[in-house]
LOKOLRO-50756 format. One record per residue (C-alpha): residue in three letters; y negated, z, x; chain. Coordinates in Angstrom, 1 decimal, m for minus. Each point is the difference from the previous one (the first is absolute). Layout:
N
['ALA', [Y, Z, X], 'A'];
...
REM end
This chain:
289
['UNK', [2.4, 18.6, m18.1], 'A'];
['UNK', [m0.4, 2.4, 3.0], 'A'];
['UNK', [1.2, m1.0, 3.5], 'A'];
['UNK', [3.0, 1.9, 1.3], 'A'];
['UNK', [m0.7, 1.2, 3.6], 'A'];
['UNK', [3.6, 1.0, 0.3], 'A'];
['UNK', [0.9, m3.7, 0.3], 'A'];
['UNK', [m1.4, m0.3, 3.5], 'A'];
['UNK', [2.9, m1.1, 2.3], 'A'];
['UNK', [1.7, m1.9, m2.8], 'A'];
['UNK', [1.8, m3.2, 1.2], 'A'];
['UNK', [0.7, m2.9, m2.2], 'A'];
['UNK', [3.2, m2.0, m0.3], 'A'];
['UNK', [0.3, m3.2, 2.0], 'A'];
['UNK', [m1.7, m2.9, m1.8], 'A'];
['UNK', [1.2, m3.5, 0.8], 'A'];
['UNK', [m2.3, m3.1, m0.3], 'A'];
['UNK', [1.7, m3.4, 0.4], 'A'];
['UNK', [m2.6, m2.6, 0.9], 'A'];
['UNK', [m0.3, m3.6, 1.0], 'A'];
['UNK', [m2.8, m2.4, 1.0], 'A'];
['UNK', [m1.4, 0.0, m3.5], 'A'];
['UNK', [m0.5, 3.8, 0.2], 'A'];
['UNK', [m1.9, m0.4, 3.3], 'A'];
['UNK', [m2.1, m3.0, m1.2], 'A'];
['UNK', [m0.9, 1.8, m3.2], 'A'];
['UNK', [m1.2, 3.0, 1.9], 'A'];
['UNK', [m2.0, m2.1, 2.4], 'A'];
['UNK', [m1.7, m1.9, m2.9], 'A'];
['UNK', [m0.7, 3.3, m1.7], 'A'];
['UNK', [m2.0, 1.2, 3.0], 'A'];
['UNK', [m2.0, m3.2, 0.1], 'A'];
['UNK', [1.9, m2.3, 2.5], 'A'];
['UNK', [m1.3, m3.5, 0.2], 'A'];
['UNK', [1.5, m3.4, 1.1], 'A'];
['UNK', [m1.0, 0.6, 3.6], 'A'];
['UNK', [2.5, 3.0, 0.0], 'A'];
['UNK', [2.9, m2.3, m0.9], 'A'];
['UNK', [2.4, 1.8, 2.3], 'A'];
['UNK', [m0.3, 3.0, m2.4], 'A'];
['UNK', [0.6, m2.2, m3.1], 'A'];
['UNK', [2.5, m2.7, 0.9], 'A'];
['UNK', [3.7, 0.5, 0.3], 'A'];
['UNK', [0.3, m3.0, 2.3], 'A'];
['UNK', [m2.0, 1.7, 2.8], 'A'];
['UNK', [1.9, m0.6, 3.3], 'A'];
['UNK', [1.7, 3.3, 1.0], 'A'];
['UNK', [m0.5, 1.4, m3.4], 'A'];
['UNK', [m2.9, 1.2, m2.1], 'A'];
['UNK', [m2.6, 2.3, 1.4], 'A'];
['UNK', [m0.5, 3.3, m1.8], 'A'];
['UNK', [m3.2, 2.0, m0.2], 'A'];
['UNK', [0.8, 3.6, 1.2], 'A'];
['UNK', [m1.8, 1.4, m3.2], 'A'];
['UNK', [3.1, m1.4, m1.9], 'A'];
['UNK', [1.4, 3.4, 1.0], 'A'];
['UNK', [m1.4, 1.5, m3.2], 'A'];
['UNK', [2.1, m2.3, m2.2], 'A'];
['UNK', [3.5, 1.4, 0.7], 'A'];
['UNK', [m1.5, 3.5, m0.1], 'A'];
['UNK', [m1.3, m0.2, m3.6], 'A'];
['UNK', [3.2, 1.2, m1.7], 'A'];
['UNK', [0.4, 3.0, 2.3], 'A'];
['UNK', [m3.6, 1.0, m0.4], 'A'];
['UNK', [0.2, m0.2, m3.8], 'A'];
['UNK', [3.1, 2.2, 0.0], 'A'];
['UNK', [m1.9, 2.5, 2.2], 'A'];
['UNK', [m3.1, 0.0, m2.2], 'A'];
['UNK', [2.1, 0.5, m3.2], 'A'];
['UNK', [1.6, 3.0, 1.7], 'A'];
['UNK', [m3.4, 1.6, 0.5], 'A'];
['UNK', [m0.3, 0.4, m3.8], 'A'];
['UNK', [m3.6, m1.3, 0.1], 'A'];
['UNK', [m1.6, m2.3, m2.5], 'A'];
['UNK', [0.5, m3.5, 1.4], 'A'];
['UNK', [m2.7, m1.4, m2.3], 'A'];
['UNK', [m2.5, 1.9, 2.0], 'A'];
['UNK', [0.9, m1.2, 3.5], 'A'];
['UNK', [m2.1, m2.1, 2.4], 'A'];
['UNK', [0.9, m1.0, 3.6], 'A'];
['UNK', [m1.7, 2.2, 2.6], 'A'];
['UNK', [1.2, m1.5, 3.3], 'A'];
['UNK', [2.7, m2.0, 1.6], 'A'];
['UNK', [1.7, m0.3, 3.4], 'A'];
['UNK', [2.6, m2.5, 1.0], 'A'];
['UNK', [1.9, m0.2, 3.3], 'A'];
['UNK', [2.1, m3.1, 0.9], 'A'];
['UNK', [2.8, 0.3, 2.6], 'A'];
['UNK', [1.8, m3.3, m0.2], 'A'];
['UNK', [m0.3, m3.4, m1.8], 'A'];
['UNK', [2.1, m0.6, m3.1], 'A'];
['UNK', [2.0, m3.2, m0.7], 'A'];
['UNK', [m1.0, m2.4, m2.8], 'A'];
['UNK', [2.5, 1.5, m2.3], 'A'];
['UNK', [2.2, 3.1, m0.2], 'A'];
['UNK', [0.0, 3.5, m1.5], 'A'];
['UNK', [m2.3, 2.8, 1.0], 'A'];
['UNK', [1.0, 3.6, m0.6], 'A'];
['UNK', [m2.7, 2.8, m0.4], 'A'];
['UNK', [0.1, 3.7, m0.3], 'A'];
['UNK', [m3.1, 2.0, m1.0], 'A'];
['UNK', [m1.1, 3.6, 0.6], 'A'];
['UNK', [m2.7, 2.2, m1.5], 'A'];
['UNK', [m1.8, 1.4, 3.1], 'A'];
['UNK', [m2.8, 2.0, m1.7], 'A'];
['UNK', [m2.0, 0.9, m3.1], 'A'];
['UNK', [m3.6, 1.0, 0.7], 'A'];
['UNK', [m2.8, 1.5, m2.1], 'A'];
['UNK', [m3.3, m1.9, 0.0], 'A'];
['UNK', [m1.7, 2.1, m2.7], 'A'];
['UNK', [m0.3, m2.6, m2.8], 'A'];
['UNK', [2.8, m2.2, 1.4], 'A'];
['UNK', [3.4, 0.5, 1.6], 'A'];
['UNK', [1.4, m2.0, 2.9], 'A'];
['UNK', [3.7, m0.9, 0.2], 'A'];
['UNK', [1.2, m1.4, 3.4], 'A'];
['UNK', [3.2, m2.0, m0.1], 'A'];
['UNK', [1.6, m1.6, 3.1], 'A'];
['UNK', [2.7, m2.7, 0.0], 'A'];
['UNK', [2.4, m1.4, 2.5], 'A'];
['UNK', [1.4, m3.6, m0.4], 'A'];
['UNK', [2.9, m1.7, 1.8], 'A'];
['UNK', [1.9, m3.2, m0.3], 'A'];
['UNK', [3.1, 0.6, m2.0], 'A'];
['UNK', [3.2, 0.5, 1.9], 'A'];
['UNK', [2.4, m2.9, 0.0], 'A'];
['UNK', [m2.7, m2.7, 0.3], 'A'];
['UNK', [m1.8, m1.5, 2.9], 'A'];
['UNK', [m1.6, 2.8, 1.9], 'A'];
['UNK', [1.6, 2.5, m2.3], 'A'];
['UNK', [m1.2, 3.6, 0.5], 'A'];
['UNK', [m3.1, m1.0, 1.9], 'A'];
['UNK', [m3.1, 2.1, m0.9], 'A'];
['UNK', [m2.8, m2.4, m0.9], 'A'];
['UNK', [m2.7, 2.0, m1.7], 'A'];
['UNK', [m1.4, 3.4, m0.8], 'A'];
['UNK', [m2.8, 0.7, m2.4], 'A'];
['UNK', [m2.1, 2.9, m1.0], 'A'];
['UNK', [m1.7, 0.1, m3.5], 'A'];
['UNK', [m2.8, 2.3, m1.1], 'A'];
['UNK', [0.0, 0.1, m3.8], 'A'];
['UNK', [m2.8, 1.7, m1.9], 'A'];
['UNK', [0.7, 1.7, m3.3], 'A'];
['UNK', [m3.4, 0.2, m1.8], 'A'];
['UNK', [m0.6, 3.2, m1.8], 'A'];
['UNK', [3.0, 1.8, 1.6], 'A'];
['UNK', [m1.8, 2.1, 2.6], 'A'];
['UNK', [m1.0, 3.6, m0.1], 'A'];
['UNK', [3.5, 1.4, 0.2], 'A'];
['UNK', [m0.7, 2.1, 3.1], 'A'];
['UNK', [1.9, m2.1, 2.5], 'A'];
['UNK', [m0.8, m1.0, 3.5], 'A'];
['UNK', [m2.7, m2.4, 0.9], 'A'];
['UNK', [1.0, m3.4, 1.5], 'A'];
['UNK', [0.2, m0.2, 3.7], 'A'];
['UNK', [m3.1, m1.3, 1.8], 'A'];
['UNK', [m0.2, m3.7, 0.7], 'A'];
['UNK', [m0.1, m1.0, 3.7], 'A'];
['UNK', [m0.2, m3.8, m0.5], 'A'];
['UNK', [m2.2, m1.8, 2.6], 'A'];
['UNK', [m3.3, m1.2, m1.5], 'A'];
['UNK', [m2.1, m3.1, 0.2], 'A'];
['UNK', [m2.5, 0.2, 2.9], 'A'];
['UNK', [m3.5, 0.5, m1.1], 'A'];
['UNK', [m2.4, m2.9, 0.5], 'A'];
['UNK', [2.7, m2.1, 1.6], 'A'];
['UNK', [0.5, m3.7, m0.8], 'A'];
['UNK', [3.5, m0.7, m1.4], 'A'];
['UNK', [2.5, m2.0, 2.0], 'A'];
['UNK', [0.7, m2.1, m3.1], 'A'];
['UNK', [m1.0, m0.3, m3.7], 'A'];
['UNK', [2.4, m1.2, m2.7], 'A'];
['UNK', [m1.3, m0.8, m3.4], 'A'];
['UNK', [1.9, m1.3, m3.1], 'A'];
['UNK', [m0.5, 0.2, m3.7], 'A'];
['UNK', [2.8, 1.4, m2.1], 'A'];
['UNK', [0.8, m1.9, m3.2], 'A'];
['UNK', [m0.4, 1.3, m3.6], 'A'];
['UNK', [3.9, m0.2, m0.2], 'A'];
['UNK', [0.6, 1.8, 3.4], 'A'];
['UNK', [1.4, 3.2, m1.5], 'A'];
['UNK', [2.2, m1.9, m2.5], 'A'];
['UNK', [1.5, m1.9, 2.9], 'A'];
['UNK', [0.3, 3.0, 2.4], 'A'];
['UNK', [1.8, 2.2, m2.7], 'A'];
['UNK', [3.0, m2.4, 0.1], 'A'];
['UNK', [0.8, 1.6, 3.4], 'A'];
['UNK', [0.8, 3.3, m1.6], 'A'];
['UNK', [m3.0, 2.1, m1.0], 'A'];
['UNK', [m0.1, m0.5, m3.8], 'A'];
['UNK', [m2.4, 2.8, m0.9], 'A'];
['UNK', [m1.8, m1.2, m3.1], 'A'];
['UNK', [m3.3, 1.2, 1.6], 'A'];
['UNK', [0.1, m3.4, 1.8], 'A'];
['UNK', [0.7, m2.2, m3.0], 'A'];
['UNK', [m0.9, 1.6, m3.4], 'A'];
['UNK', [m3.7, 0.3, m0.8], 'A'];
['UNK', [0.6, 2.6, m2.8], 'A'];
['UNK', [2.1, 2.1, 2.3], 'A'];
['UNK', [m2.6, m0.3, 2.8], 'A'];
['UNK', [m2.8, 1.2, m2.3], 'A'];
['UNK', [2.2, 2.9, m1.3], 'A'];
['UNK', [0.4, 1.4, 3.5], 'A'];
['UNK', [m3.6, m0.4, 1.1], 'A'];
['UNK', [m0.6, m3.6, 1.0], 'A'];
['UNK', [m2.0, m1.6, m2.9], 'A'];
['UNK', [m0.8, m3.0, 2.3], 'A'];
['UNK', [3.6, m1.1, m0.3], 'A'];
['UNK', [3.2, 0.0, 2.1], 'A'];
['UNK', [m0.6, 0.7, 3.7], 'A'];
['UNK', [1.6, m1.7, 2.9], 'A'];
['UNK', [2.9, 1.8, 1.6], 'A'];
['UNK', [m1.1, 2.0, 3.0], 'A'];
['UNK', [3.1, m1.5, 1.8], 'A'];
['UNK', [m1.3, m3.5, m0.7], 'A'];
['UNK', [m3.3, 0.9, 1.7], 'A'];
['UNK', [2.1, 1.5, 2.8], 'A'];
['UNK', [2.0, m3.3, 0.2], 'A'];
['UNK', [m3.3, m1.9, 0.3], 'A'];
['UNK', [m0.9, 2.3, 2.9], 'A'];
['UNK', [3.5, m0.6, 1.6], 'A'];
['UNK', [m0.5, m3.8, m0.2], 'A'];
['UNK', [m3.4, 0.3, 1.7], 'A'];
['UNK', [1.6, 2.1, 2.8], 'A'];
['UNK', [2.8, m2.5, 0.6], 'A'];
['UNK', [m2.3, m3.0, m0.2], 'A'];
['UNK', [m2.8, 1.2, 2.2], 'A'];
['UNK', [1.4, 2.8, 2.2], 'A'];
['UNK', [3.6, m1.0, 0.5], 'A'];
['UNK', [m0.5, m3.8, 0.5], 'A'];
['UNK', [2.1, m0.7, m3.2], 'A'];
['UNK', [3.0, 1.9, 1.4], 'A'];
['UNK', [1.0, 2.7, m2.6], 'A'];
['UNK', [2.5, 1.7, 2.4], 'A'];
['UNK', [m3.0, 1.3, 2.0], 'A'];
['UNK', [m1.3, 2.2, m2.9], 'A'];
['UNK', [1.9, 3.3, 0.4], 'A'];
['UNK', [m2.0, 2.4, m2.1], 'A'];
['UNK', [m2.7, m0.4, m2.7], 'A'];
['UNK', [m1.6, 2.9, m1.8], 'A'];
['UNK', [m2.8, 0.2, m2.6], 'A'];
['UNK', [m1.4, 2.2, m2.7], 'A'];
['UNK', [m1.1, m1.4, m3.3], 'A'];
['UNK', [m3.6, 1.1, m0.7], 'A'];
['UNK', [m1.2, m2.1, m2.9], 'A'];
['UNK', [1.6, m2.4, m2.5], 'A'];
['UNK', [0.1, m3.7, 0.4], 'A'];
['UNK', [0.0, m2.3, m3.0], 'A'];
['UNK', [1.8, m3.4, m0.1], 'A'];
['UNK', [m2.6, m2.6, 0.9], 'A'];
['UNK', [m1.8, 2.2, 2.6], 'A'];
['UNK', [m0.6, m1.5, 3.5], 'A'];
['UNK', [1.5, 2.2, 2.8], 'A'];
['UNK', [m1.6, 0.1, 3.4], 'A'];
['UNK', [1.9, 1.5, 3.0], 'A'];
['UNK', [m1.9, 0.8, 3.2], 'A'];
['UNK', [2.4, 0.7, 2.9], 'A'];
['UNK', [m1.0, 2.1, 3.0], 'A'];
['UNK', [2.1, m0.1, 3.2], 'A'];
['UNK', [0.3, 3.6, 1.3], 'A'];
['UNK', [2.1, m1.0, 3.0], 'A'];
['UNK', [3.5, 1.0, 0.9], 'A'];
['UNK', [1.4, m2.1, m2.9], 'A'];
['UNK', [m1.9, 1.9, m2.7], 'A'];
['UNK', [m2.5, m1.4, m2.6], 'A'];
['UNK', [m2.1, 1.7, m2.6], 'A'];
['UNK', [m1.2, m1.8, m3.2], 'A'];
['UNK', [m2.7, 0.0, m2.6], 'A'];
['UNK', [1.1, m1.6, m3.2], 'A'];
['UNK', [m2.6, m0.6, m2.7], 'A'];
['UNK', [m0.6, m1.8, m3.3], 'A'];
['UNK', [m2.7, m2.6, 0.8], 'A'];
['UNK', [m1.5, m0.2, m3.4], 'A'];
['UNK', [m0.8, 3.8, m0.1], 'A'];
['UNK', [m0.3, 0.5, 3.8], 'A'];
['UNK', [2.4, 2.9, m0.6], 'A'];
['UNK', [2.6, 1.4, 2.4], 'A'];
['UNK', [3.4, 0.1, m1.8], 'A'];
['UNK', [2.3, 1.0, 2.8], 'A'];
['UNK', [m0.6, 2.9, 2.4], 'A'];
['UNK', [1.7, 1.3, 3.1], 'A'];
['UNK', [1.6, m3.4, 0.5], 'A'];
['UNK', [1.5, m0.7, 3.4], 'A'];
['UNK', [2.9, m1.8, 1.7], 'A'];
['UNK', [2.3, 0.2, 3.0], 'A'];
['UNK', [0.9, m3.3, 1.6], 'A'];
['UNK', [2.7, m0.9, 2.5], 'A'];
['UNK', [m1.2, m1.9, 3.1], 'A'];
['UNK', [0.6, m3.7, 0.2], 'A'];
REM end
């Protein structure tokens, strides 16, 4: 199916996501959280559970899916190209999040097409903190085989880069599990590409189901919170990355973080077993302590 360029500017309906501590803990486990991150896993944490800012993608799923369906493209041929999240305020341990999405652009990449969708998430009115804006996200979704329609090229990327020949300020290394994608998909992204070997082979991945790009993104977010934010998730205000190569469940992820000064970090994220960079253009903005 051909993408419809006339859908740029389309806004979705408001999508509500009721959540509780189990929703938050499932997400944290899905992105690899361990026992030493108990505040992100235990509902008895004094002052309420902590929440990784990359959780922002979870309430956005339904709005993004509505937007992608509206494009008219073949959803079986999509892969994630890039992700940005911005966090504005912490969320309570339970409540309802309301999200609206918008199609910001459709770009021609010759063989591929890029669809950019943004979302805006707030706490539902009527509850604690009702109406407070908590997250925005920007999604770059690649439709394989949908390019060549004569559209505009994507805008240039101005992300800060990793300094050449500079030693990282920190290194974070952790193996994913063979079941990582099966656990992560419970948080909302149920694309069979991440679970069904026959489907994965049919769409070009004969090695088997790949890990969600957003799971890798979550591993990066955990590394930033742990090593650059002193364990305080409220300090991570923005995180962006582009998905360069697939990760398979069981791969070991290595994150090298470089302090650029002024509250900005740049990252190199690789699969250890293949010495292969899997995220590009990855950087973060941090609030001061």
